[in-house]
C-alpha positions as CSV (number, residue, x, y, z in Angstrom):
1,M,22.7,-13.3,30.1
2,S,19.1,-13.0,29.0
3,Q,17.8,-15.2,26.2
4,I,15.2,-14.5,23.5
5,S,13.2,-17.3,21.9
6,T,11.2,-17.1,18.8
7,V,7.9,-19.0,18.3
8,N,6.2,-20.2,15.1
9,P,2.6,-18.7,15.5
10,A,1.1,-21.3,13.1
11,T,2.1,-24.1,15.5
12,G,2.9,-22.4,18.8
13,K,6.3,-24.2,18.8
14,E,9.6,-22.7,19.6
15,I,11.9,-22.0,16.5
16,A,15.2,-20.8,18.1
17,K,16.9,-19.2,21.0
18,Y,19.2,-16.2,20.9
19,D,21.5,-14.6,23.5
20,A,20.7,-10.9,23.9
21,M,23.6,-8.6,23.4
22,D,24.8,-6.6,26.5
23,K,25.7,-2.9,26.6
24,N,29.3,-3.4,25.6
25,Q,28.3,-5.6,22.6
26,V,25.8,-2.9,21.4
27,E,28.4,-0.2,21.8
28,G,30.9,-2.3,19.9
29,L,28.6,-2.5,16.9
30,V,28.1,1.3,17.0
31,K,31.9,1.8,17.2
32,K,32.3,-0.4,14.1
33,A,29.7,1.5,12.3
34,R,31.4,4.8,13.2
35,R,34.7,3.4,11.7
36,A,33.0,2.4,8.5
37,Y,31.1,5.7,8.1
38,P,33.8,8.0,6.6
39,E,34.5,5.7,3.7
40,W,30.8,5.0,3.0
41,K,29.9,8.7,3.1
42,K,32.5,9.7,0.5
43,D,31.3,8.3,-2.7
44,Y,27.7,8.2,-3.9
45,E,28.4,6.2,-7.0
46,K,30.1,3.5,-4.9
47,R,27.1,3.4,-2.6
48,R,24.8,3.1,-5.6
49,S,26.5,0.1,-7.0
50,Y,26.6,-1.7,-3.6
51,I,22.9,-1.1,-3.2
52,Y,22.2,-2.5,-6.7
53,N,24.0,-5.7,-5.6
54,L,21.7,-5.9,-2.6
55,V,18.7,-5.5,-4.9
56,E,19.9,-8.5,-6.9
57,Y,20.5,-10.6,-3.8
58,L,17.0,-9.9,-2.5
59,K,15.4,-10.8,-5.9
60,K,17.4,-14.0,-6.1
61,N,16.7,-15.1,-2.5
62,K,13.2,-13.8,-2.0
63,T,11.5,-17.2,-1.4
64,E,14.1,-18.3,1.3
65,L,13.9,-14.9,3.0
66,A,10.1,-14.9,2.8
67,K,10.0,-18.3,4.5
68,V,11.9,-17.0,7.5
69,A,9.5,-14.1,8.0
70,T,6.4,-16.4,7.6
71,S,7.7,-18.9,10.1
72,E,8.5,-16.2,12.6
73,M,5.4,-13.9,12.4
74,G,2.8,-15.9,10.4
75,K,1.9,-13.9,7.4
76,P,1.0,-15.9,4.2
77,L,4.1,-16.9,2.2
78,K,2.8,-15.0,-0.9
79,E,2.6,-11.8,1.2
80,S,6.2,-12.3,2.5
81,I,7.5,-12.8,-1.0
82,G,5.7,-9.6,-2.0
83,E,7.3,-7.8,0.9
84,V,10.9,-8.8,-0.1
85,E,10.1,-7.7,-3.7
86,K,8.9,-4.3,-2.4
87,C,12.2,-3.9,-0.4
88,A,14.1,-4.4,-3.7
89,W,11.9,-1.8,-5.3
90,A,12.6,0.8,-2.6
91,L,16.3,0.2,-2.6
92,E,16.4,0.5,-6.4
93,F,14.3,3.7,-6.2
94,Y,16.8,5.5,-3.9
95,A,19.8,4.2,-5.8
96,D,18.2,5.6,-9.0
97,H,17.0,9.0,-7.6
98,G,19.0,9.7,-4.4
99,D,21.6,11.9,-6.1
100,S,18.9,14.2,-7.4
101,F,17.1,14.3,-4.0
102,L,20.5,15.3,-2.4
103,S,21.7,17.8,-5.0
104,D,22.5,21.3,-3.6
105,E,19.7,23.7,-3.6
106,V,20.6,27.3,-4.7
107,L,19.0,30.1,-2.7
108,N,18.5,33.7,-3.7
109,T,19.8,36.0,-0.9
110,D,21.9,39.2,-0.6
111,A,25.0,37.1,-0.6
112,R,27.1,36.5,-3.7
113,K,26.2,32.8,-3.5
114,S,24.0,30.8,-1.1
115,F,23.2,27.2,-1.2
116,L,21.9,24.3,0.9
117,S,23.8,21.1,1.1
118,F,22.3,17.8,2.4
119,E,25.0,15.9,4.4
120,P,24.6,12.6,6.3
121,L,24.4,12.6,10.1
122,G,26.5,9.5,10.7
123,V,25.3,6.4,12.6
124,I,21.6,6.0,12.8
125,G,20.0,3.6,15.4
126,S,17.0,1.9,14.1
127,I,14.4,0.0,16.2
128,M,12.0,-2.0,14.1
129,P,8.8,-4.0,14.5
130,W,7.7,-7.6,13.6
131,N,4.7,-7.0,11.3
132,F,6.8,-6.2,8.2
133,P,10.2,-7.4,9.3
134,Y,12.0,-6.7,6.0
135,W,10.0,-3.8,4.6
136,Q,10.0,-1.6,7.8
137,A,13.7,-2.1,8.2
138,L,14.6,-1.5,4.5
139,R,12.2,1.3,3.7
140,F,14.0,3.3,6.3
141,A,17.5,1.9,5.4
142,A,17.2,2.6,1.6
143,P,17.1,6.5,1.8
144,C,19.2,6.6,4.9
145,L,22.1,4.6,3.4
146,M,22.0,6.4,0.0
147,A,22.3,9.7,1.9
148,G,25.6,8.4,3.2
149,N,24.6,7.3,6.8
150,V,25.3,3.9,8.3
151,I,22.8,1.8,10.4
152,V,22.7,-0.3,13.5
153,M,19.2,-1.9,13.7
154,K,17.5,-3.7,16.5
155,P,14.7,-5.9,15.1
156,S,11.7,-7.1,17.1
157,R,12.3,-10.1,19.3
158,V,9.5,-11.8,17.4
159,T,11.4,-11.7,14.1
160,M,15.0,-12.0,15.2
161,Q,16.1,-14.2,12.4
162,S,14.5,-11.9,9.8
163,G,16.7,-9.1,11.2
164,I,19.8,-11.3,11.1
165,E,19.0,-12.2,7.5
166,I,19.1,-8.5,6.5
167,E,22.6,-8.1,7.9
168,K,23.6,-11.3,6.1
169,A,22.1,-9.9,2.8
170,F,24.4,-6.9,3.1
171,T,27.4,-9.1,3.7
172,E,26.6,-11.5,0.9
173,S,26.2,-8.5,-1.5
174,G,29.8,-7.5,-0.8
175,I,28.8,-4.4,1.1
176,P,31.6,-3.4,3.6
177,D,31.4,-4.5,7.2
178,G,29.8,-2.0,9.6
179,I,27.4,-0.4,7.1
180,F,24.3,-2.3,8.3
181,Q,24.5,-4.3,11.5
182,T,21.8,-6.1,13.5
183,V,21.5,-6.0,17.3
184,V,20.2,-9.2,18.9
185,G,18.1,-8.3,21.9
186,S,14.9,-6.8,23.2
187,V,13.9,-3.6,25.1
188,E,17.1,-3.4,27.1
189,S,19.2,-3.6,24.0
190,A,17.1,-0.9,22.3
191,N,17.8,1.4,25.3
192,H,21.6,0.7,25.0
193,L,21.4,1.6,21.3
194,I,19.6,4.9,22.0
195,D,22.2,5.8,24.7
196,S,25.2,4.7,22.6
197,D,27.1,7.0,20.3
198,V,24.5,7.0,17.5
199,N,23.6,10.4,15.9
200,A,19.9,9.9,15.6
201,V,17.2,7.3,16.1
202,T,14.2,5.9,14.1
203,F,11.5,3.8,15.7
204,T,8.5,2.0,14.2
205,G,6.1,0.3,16.6
206,S,3.4,1.0,19.3
207,T,2.5,4.4,20.5
208,N,3.5,3.6,24.1
209,A,6.9,2.3,23.2
210,G,7.4,5.2,20.8
211,A,6.8,7.7,23.6
212,K,9.5,6.1,25.6
213,V,11.9,6.0,22.7
214,G,11.2,9.7,22.0
215,E,11.7,10.6,25.6
216,R,15.0,8.8,25.8
217,S,16.2,10.2,22.5
218,A,15.4,13.7,23.6
219,K,17.3,13.3,26.8
220,N,20.3,12.4,24.7
221,L,19.6,15.3,22.4
222,K,19.2,13.0,19.4
223,K,16.9,13.6,16.5
224,C,14.2,10.9,16.2
225,V,11.5,9.9,13.8
226,L,8.5,7.9,15.2
227,E,6.2,5.8,13.1
228,L,3.5,4.7,15.5
229,G,0.1,3.1,15.6
230,G,-2.9,3.9,13.5
231,S,-6.7,3.4,13.5
232,D,-7.4,4.3,9.9
233,P,-10.9,5.2,8.8
234,F,-12.4,3.6,5.7
235,I,-15.3,5.7,4.5
236,V,-17.8,4.4,2.0
237,L,-20.1,7.1,0.6
238,D,-23.5,6.4,-1.0
239,D,-22.1,6.9,-4.5
240,A,-19.2,4.5,-4.2
241,I,-18.7,1.5,-6.5
242,L,-19.6,-1.0,-3.9
243,D,-18.0,-4.0,-5.4
244,K,-14.7,-2.2,-5.5
245,A,-15.1,-0.8,-2.0
246,A,-15.9,-4.2,-0.6
247,E,-12.9,-5.7,-2.3
248,G,-10.8,-2.8,-0.9
249,A,-12.3,-3.4,2.6
250,V,-11.2,-7.0,2.6
251,K,-7.7,-6.1,1.4
252,G,-7.4,-3.1,3.7
253,R,-8.5,-5.0,6.8
254,F,-7.2,-8.5,6.4
255,I,-3.8,-8.2,4.7
256,N,-1.1,-9.3,7.1
257,C,-3.9,-10.7,9.3
258,G,-4.9,-7.1,10.0
259,Q,-1.6,-6.4,11.7
260,S,-0.6,-3.3,9.9
261,C,-0.4,0.3,11.2
262,V,-2.1,1.5,7.9
263,A,-4.7,-1.3,7.8
264,S,-8.3,-0.1,7.5
265,K,-9.5,-0.3,11.1
266,R,-12.7,1.7,11.4
267,F,-15.4,1.4,8.7
268,F,-17.9,4.2,8.2
269,V,-20.6,3.4,5.7
270,G,-23.4,5.7,4.3
271,K,-26.8,4.6,5.5
272,N,-28.4,4.2,2.0
273,I,-25.9,1.6,0.8
274,A,-25.0,0.1,4.2
275,D,-26.9,-3.2,3.8
276,E,-25.6,-3.8,0.3
277,F,-22.0,-3.0,1.2
278,I,-22.1,-5.1,4.3
279,E,-23.5,-8.1,2.4
280,L,-20.7,-7.8,-0.2
281,F,-18.0,-7.3,2.5
282,I,-19.2,-10.4,4.4
283,K,-19.4,-12.5,1.2
284,K,-15.8,-11.6,0.2
285,A,-14.4,-11.9,3.7
286,S,-15.9,-15.4,4.2
287,Q,-14.1,-16.6,1.1
288,L,-10.7,-15.9,2.7
289,K,-8.7,-19.1,3.2
290,V,-7.4,-19.3,6.7
291,G,-4.6,-21.8,7.5
292,D,-1.0,-22.8,7.2
293,P,0.8,-19.6,6.1
294,M,3.5,-21.6,4.2
295,S,0.8,-22.9,1.8
296,I,0.7,-20.7,-1.3
297,D,-3.1,-20.6,-1.4
298,T,-3.5,-19.3,2.2
299,D,-5.0,-15.8,2.5
300,L,-4.9,-15.4,6.2
301,G,-2.3,-16.8,8.6
302,P,-2.2,-16.7,12.4
303,I,-1.8,-13.6,14.7
304,S,1.9,-13.2,15.4
305,S,1.8,-14.1,19.1
306,K,-0.2,-15.6,21.9
307,D,-0.4,-12.1,23.5
308,G,-1.7,-10.6,20.3
309,L,-4.3,-13.3,20.0
310,D,-5.5,-12.7,23.6
311,T,-5.7,-8.9,23.0
312,I,-7.8,-9.2,19.9
313,S,-10.1,-11.8,21.6
314,G,-10.5,-9.5,24.6
315,I,-11.4,-6.6,22.3
316,V,-14.1,-8.6,20.5
317,D,-15.5,-10.2,23.7
318,D,-15.8,-6.7,25.2
319,A,-17.7,-5.5,22.2
320,K,-20.0,-8.5,22.3
321,E,-20.8,-7.9,26.0
322,K,-21.6,-4.2,25.3
323,G,-24.0,-5.1,22.5
324,A,-22.1,-5.3,19.2
325,E,-23.6,-7.6,16.6
326,I,-21.2,-10.2,15.2
327,L,-21.9,-10.6,11.5
328,L,-18.9,-12.9,10.7
329,G,-16.4,-14.8,12.8
330,G,-15.9,-13.4,16.3
331,S,-13.8,-16.2,17.9
332,K,-10.5,-18.0,18.0
333,I,-10.0,-21.1,15.8
334,D,-9.4,-24.3,17.8
335,G,-6.2,-26.2,17.5
336,D,-2.5,-25.4,17.3
337,G,-1.3,-21.9,16.6
338,F,-2.7,-18.4,17.2
339,F,-5.5,-18.3,14.6
340,Y,-8.5,-16.0,14.8
341,K,-11.5,-16.0,12.4
342,P,-12.0,-13.1,10.0
343,T,-14.5,-11.0,11.9
344,I,-17.0,-8.3,11.0
345,L,-19.2,-6.6,13.5
346,T,-21.7,-3.6,13.8
347,N,-23.4,-1.6,16.5
348,V,-20.1,-0.2,17.7
349,K,-20.5,2.1,20.8
350,P,-18.0,4.7,22.0
351,E,-17.6,2.9,25.4
352,M,-16.3,-0.3,23.6
353,R,-12.5,-0.9,23.5
354,I,-12.8,-1.5,19.8
355,A,-13.9,2.2,19.4
356,T,-10.7,3.6,20.7
357,E,-7.9,0.9,20.8
358,E,-5.9,0.0,17.7
359,T,-7.2,-3.5,16.6
360,F,-4.1,-5.4,15.5
361,G,-5.9,-8.4,14.0
362,P,-8.6,-9.5,11.5
363,V,-11.5,-7.6,13.0
364,A,-13.6,-5.0,11.1
365,P,-16.0,-2.8,13.1
366,I,-18.7,-1.1,11.0
367,T,-20.5,2.1,11.9
368,I,-23.4,3.4,9.7
369,V,-23.4,7.1,9.1
370,E,-26.0,9.7,8.0
371,N,-23.7,11.6,5.6
372,E,-20.1,12.5,4.8
373,S,-19.8,15.2,7.5
374,E,-20.7,12.6,10.2
375,A,-18.1,10.2,8.6
376,I,-15.4,12.9,8.8
377,K,-16.3,13.8,12.4
378,L,-16.1,10.2,13.5
379,A,-13.0,9.6,11.5
380,N,-11.2,12.4,13.2
381,E,-12.4,11.4,16.7
382,S,-9.3,9.3,17.3
383,E,-5.9,9.7,19.0
384,F,-4.4,8.4,15.8
385,G,-3.8,10.1,12.4
386,L,-1.9,7.9,10.1
387,G,-4.0,7.0,7.0
388,A,-7.5,7.1,5.7
389,S,-9.4,6.0,2.7
390,I,-12.5,7.4,1.0
391,W,-14.7,5.6,-1.6
392,T,-16.8,7.7,-3.9
393,K,-17.3,8.4,-7.6
394,D,-17.4,12.2,-6.9
395,L,-13.8,13.2,-7.0
396,A,-14.4,16.9,-6.3
397,K,-16.2,15.8,-3.1
398,A,-13.3,13.4,-2.3
399,D,-10.8,16.3,-2.7
400,K,-12.7,18.5,-0.2
401,M,-13.1,15.6,2.3
402,S,-9.4,14.6,2.0
403,R,-8.4,18.1,3.2
404,R,-10.7,17.8,6.3
405,I,-9.4,14.4,7.4
406,E,-6.7,14.6,10.1
407,S,-4.1,12.2,8.9
408,G,-0.7,11.9,7.2
409,I,-2.0,9.9,4.2
410,V,-5.4,9.8,2.4
411,S,-6.2,7.4,-0.4
412,V,-9.3,7.8,-2.6
413,N,-10.8,4.7,-4.1
414,N,-7.9,2.5,-2.9
415,V,-6.5,1.2,0.4
416,V,-3.6,3.0,2.0
417,I,-0.3,1.5,1.0
418,S,3.3,2.8,1.4
419,D,5.1,3.7,-1.7
420,P,8.7,4.9,-2.1
421,R,7.5,7.8,-4.2
422,I,5.2,9.2,-1.5
423,P,5.9,10.4,2.0
424,F,4.7,8.0,4.7
425,G,3.9,9.0,8.3
426,G,1.3,10.3,10.6
427,I,0.2,13.1,13.0
428,K,-1.3,13.0,16.5
429,H,-0.4,9.8,18.3
430,S,0.6,8.2,15.1
431,G,4.0,9.8,15.5
432,F,6.1,12.5,13.7
433,G,8.6,12.7,10.9
434,R,8.3,10.9,7.5
435,E,9.7,8.0,5.7
436,L,10.0,7.4,2.0
437,S,10.0,10.0,-0.9
438,R,12.6,12.8,-0.8
439,Y,11.1,14.0,2.5
440,G,12.0,10.7,4.2
441,M,15.6,11.0,2.9
442,L,15.9,14.5,4.3
443,E,14.9,13.4,7.9
444,F,18.4,12.0,8.5
445,V,20.6,14.7,6.9
446,N,22.3,17.8,8.1
447,L,20.6,20.6,6.1
448,K,23.6,22.9,5.9
449,A,23.2,26.5,4.7
450,V,26.3,28.0,3.1
451,R,26.7,31.7,2.1
452,F,29.5,33.5,0.3
453,Y,29.9,37.3,0.7
454,D,32.3,39.7,-1.0
455,N,34.9,41.0,1.5
456,L,33.8,44.5,0.8
457,T,30.1,44.3,1.6
458,H,29.0,46.2,4.6
459,H,27.1,43.8,7.0
460,H,24.4,44.4,9.7
461,Y,25.1,41.9,12.5
462,V,21.8,41.0,14.0
463,E,20.9,37.5,14.8
C-alpha cells in the first residue's frame, strides 16, 4: 500500500502520513455517492438549508481550518482565513440564487409548448490542487451540489488534511453521508476516480496533468472541465495611476506567494512611465514581510514544496545567465523551509524560461513596451489564456484593448480575482469550461429540451 506524507513548507518537517486508497476503496466511495444521489437530487429547498448549515460551520471554524491549510502549503494565515470566508460566500451565493439559475427556460418554437430543463448529471469526480485547497474545491462544489449533483473529490497530496477537513465540515453540518467524500491518494487514485462510475470530471491543476485527465475522461466518454495554468499579463499604460498600479502589481504577483493560476505573471509597462512604475513596485515589494506563515503580520510565506522552490530558483538562475537584470531578490532565503525572496527582474528575452513557463512563485518579470499594441501582441504571445489586467485612466481605450486580449477574464484597474458572480476559466492551454456564475452551474447539468405537440399537427420528419 502506497503512503503519502505531507510536509510543512515553513519548516521542511513532515506533518503526517496517509495510506492511499486502492481501486476498490475509490469505487466504494463512488457507489456510496451513487446511493445518496436520488434523495439529494429531489428537493432544492432541503439542499439549500443543508448548505446554509455548512456556511455557518465554515464561518465558525475558519481559524482552525485556516491553520490546517497554512501548515500544509504555507500561505500566510490571514490569507487562509480569507480563503475560508470566500468559500462561505460562494456557498451562500449558490444557495441564494441556484433556483433562479436552474429554472426552466421557455422557448418559442412551432410546438404547443417547448422548454429547457436543467437536471443534475449524478456523481461528479473532482481532482483539485494545493494552492487554494478549500476555495478550489468549494467553488466547484457550491454550484455543483446546488444543481443536485453529489461529489467525490481527490485533493492534492500536498494538502491532504485540508481535503479531509472539507468532508468533515459536511458531516459536522449534518449533511447526509455520501454527498461530499474525499479520496485519500495521489495520481493513481485520481485515475481510479476517472475510470470509476462517475458521470463527469472536473480538474484544476497544471496543463500537463490536465491534458492527461482530459484524455482519460474522453476515453471514458465523460464530460470534463479543465481549469489549468496561466501566465497572466499585467499591462501598465502611460496614463495609469501609477501608485494604484504598483499596489496592484504587488497584490497580483505576490499573493499566495505567487502560486496562483490567475496571478499577474508577465508585466508589460509603457516606456514613458517605466522608471517611475518600477521604482514604486520595488519599494512596495521590498516592504513585504517574509516569514512564519502562522504569524498574523506575515505577508509572504514559503513556496509550497521543495520541488516548487527548485523550479522557481532554476527559472530565475536561467534568466540571470541569459542577461536578465535582477532589481530585487533573486535568491532563496537561507535556513529551514522553502522560502524565496520577492523578486523583480527586467531585460527579459524570449529564449529565457521565464518568458514561456508559468512562474509559480514570487517572481515578477518586467518588459518595457513602446505602446499598447506592442503590449497586446506580447500579452497574446503565450500558450496560456486565463486572465489579464490593464491599467489606464482611458476606459474607452481599455474597452477596445480588453476585446483584443486572448483570455477568459480581463480586469481593468484591478487584479484578476475569482468571484461567484462572474464566470471563471480560460482558453488555449489554460483549459476549457467555466466555473462560478450561472455558466459554471450549467457545466454539470443535463440541458434537456422538452417539446409538446398537438396530436393533430402534421410533422416533417427530418433530423
